[in-house]
N, C-alpha and C positions, 0 to 999 in steps of 0.2 A: 809367505811365512804363515804357518798354522797358528791359529789362536789357541792359547793355553786353555786346557780344560780345567774347570774348577774342581778341586779335590773335594770329595764327599766322604765323610767318615762313615764306614760301613756299620759301625757299632753305635751310631748316634741315637738310634731309636731303642736301644737296649737299656733296661734298668741296670743299676749297679749290680744287683743280685744276678741278673741274667748274664752280664759281662763276666762277673767272677766265676759263675758256673761254666761259662764257655772257656775261660782260661784254664780252669781246673781240668776240664775235659781234655784240652789240648795237651797239658802236661801228663795226664794219666795215660794218654795214648802213646806217648813217647816210650820207646823201649828203654829199659834200665841199662845203666852202664856202671862199670866199676873202675875206679882209678887204679892204675898200676904204675910202678916205677921200673924203668928199664934202662940199663946201662948199655950204651952202644959206643963204638969207636967214633971219635970226632970226624974222621973222614967219611964214614958211613952216614952219619947224621947230615953232613954237608951235602952228600950226594942225594939223600932223601929230600932234603929241603930244595935242592935245585930241581929235582923231578917234580916235586909238588908245585913249585912256582911255575914250571912249564905247563902243568895240568890246571893251574889256576885255583888250587885248593890249599887250605892250611896244611902244613906238613903232618900234623897229628891225624887229621882226617885221611890224608894220603896213606899214612902208615897203617891205619885201621883197615882201609880198603885192601891194601896189599896183604895184610895178615889174613883177612877174611877170605880172599881169593886163594891164597896158598893153602889154608886149612881145608877149604872146600875141595880143592883139587886133590889133596892127600886123602880126604875122606872118599872121594869118588874112586881113586885108585885102590884104596883099601877094600871098597865094596866089590870092585871087579875082581880083585885078587881073592877075596873071600868066596866069591861065586865059583872061581876056578878050583879052589881047594875043596869046596863042598861037593863039586861034581866028580872029584877023584882025580882030576888032571893036575899035573904040576908043571909050572912054567919053565 
């Protein structure tokens, strides 16, 4: 059996001011987000929650990742279609 390692506080040698500045910097580095309200069918929410549980993430995080992936995909498709239109060819 391994001996337990003693926990060492990585912030122990920081002053209160240094710690506060460190925490402020961490929060400043986080991308902003906006709260939204979205109505979805109960069965869809249940399905999302099941998939999120399988992925091991909170369901709202899971929903954000799906939304991000879908919008990115649509944007990529739109860019490729725009390139076709600009070249004079039509699909």
